N, C-alpha and C positions, 0 to 999 in steps of 0.2 A: 899688701899686707904693710906695707910700706905705710899707705894712703891712711889706712887705721889708723898708726902711731903718730902721726901729721897729726890726725882729728884728736886726736887724745891727747896730748900734748898742748892741742892750741886751746881744748875747751879747758885743759888744767891752767894753761897761763889766764884764762880767762876767769875763773872762775876764782884763784887767789888774788886776782887782783878784786874781784868782785870784795872779797873779804879783808884785804885790805884795805881800798877804799871804802868801806862799809864799817869797818872797824872806826876808823878815823873820825865818818861822820857820826857814829853814835857818841862818841867822845865828845866831840864837840859839841854835838847839839842837843845830847842828851843826860852827858852824865857829870861833864864839868860845869854847865852852869847850877844843877841839884848841889852836885858837891861842894860850890861857893856859897848859897846858902841854905847852909844843913850847919848844924854846930859844931866845932873845928876837931872836938874829940871823936865827934862821931865820922865827917866826913874824913878827918887822916886815916881813923882804922877802916872803914870801910873802903876806901884808895887802898889802902894796904893789902884788904882780901881780895878785891880786885885786878891790881895789879898784875902779879905774876903770871895767871892766866892771860889775858889780855895782853901781855908783853911777848909771852909766848904765840900767839893767835897772830900778832903784826910780824915777828922775827920770821915765823913759818911760812906765813901769806909773801910777806914780801920778798923775801930767800927766791919763792917758786916765783915766783910775777917774776923777778932777775934772771934767773937760772932758764926758765922756761920763754923766756923771751927770744934772750942769745939765742937758744939753741931752736926756735922758729924761725928765727930770722938765718940764721947760718948753717947749719948741721942738715935745716929740715926747710931749708929756702932758698933764695936768690942772691943771698948776701956772703958768695966764697972765696972775695977777695978784700983787700984793700980800696981795689982803685972802684969796685961796684960798692960799695959803703962811702965812699968820701966822693966819688963822680955820679950820682945818679940821685935824684931827688926823694927816692925811696929810701937810699943805702942813710942819705944824709934826714933825713924822719928820722928814721928806724936809730940812726946814732944821739939824735936831741933825748929821741924819747928814754934810750939808754943813760945816758948824762942825768939828765931829768931821775930816774930810778933809783941811780945809785946815791944820787944829791938824795934825795927820800927816803934813801935804808941808813944815810950815814946821820944826816937829822934827826932820825926816830931813835937812833941806837942812843945819841949823844944826849936830846932829851927826857928820854926814856929816864937814864941814870942820872937827871937834875930836876925831874920833876917835887918830888919831894922836899928836897932844897931848897926851890925856888919856891915852895908856894905856902909851906909850913915850914915856922921859926918856932921851933916848940910846940907850947900849946896854943898858938896864934896862925892866923893866914897873915901869911907878908902882905904889905899895905899893895904891892904891884904885883898878885899874883894874878890878877884877871886879866892886867897886860898882858904878861909874860904869857900867858894862855890863850890870849888874844893873837898877840905876836907870830907865836908859836904856828897856831892850828889855820891861821888866815895862810901862811906861809907854805903848808904843808898841802890844803887845800887848793892853792893856787899851780900849785906843781904838779899833783896832781890832775888837774882840770886841764893841762897843761898836756899828759903824758896820753890820758883823752882823746885829745884834740889828735895828736900823733897816732893812735892808733885807729882813728876815723879815718884822717887823710893816706896810712897805708892803708887802706881797704879798697882805695881808691887809686891805689898805685902810686901813691901822691912822700 
């Protein structure tokens, strides 16, 4: 029974990660480029319609990744003490992934609140909107890449 539960937690962790990372990929490479080329009132209106479901998906999937990753490493994993976390390569890699995931979670929550005011100014697109989006998205995608690298390393015991 416990093996089935561990597998379920593992798969839910992976699926939540796919949804979270996929959401960033979709927004970065599909939605934002199109919105920045559309007339401002149309783009802003579409963003407002899209923001709530996207933010909800990102919040839920990011929170699940974080929670299930902690449970998978500790309760249903080998990281049962601070010594194992800080004195083994696997534990250190897990801890780096945890810090990166926390960073992504905070970054996502902060930027989600700021998008509207940092991209639009009344009925105009802010002059620095594209740069702001590019910087935020590059930061997030680099962090996701590093988390993914940590997951691969942990798969091989590192």
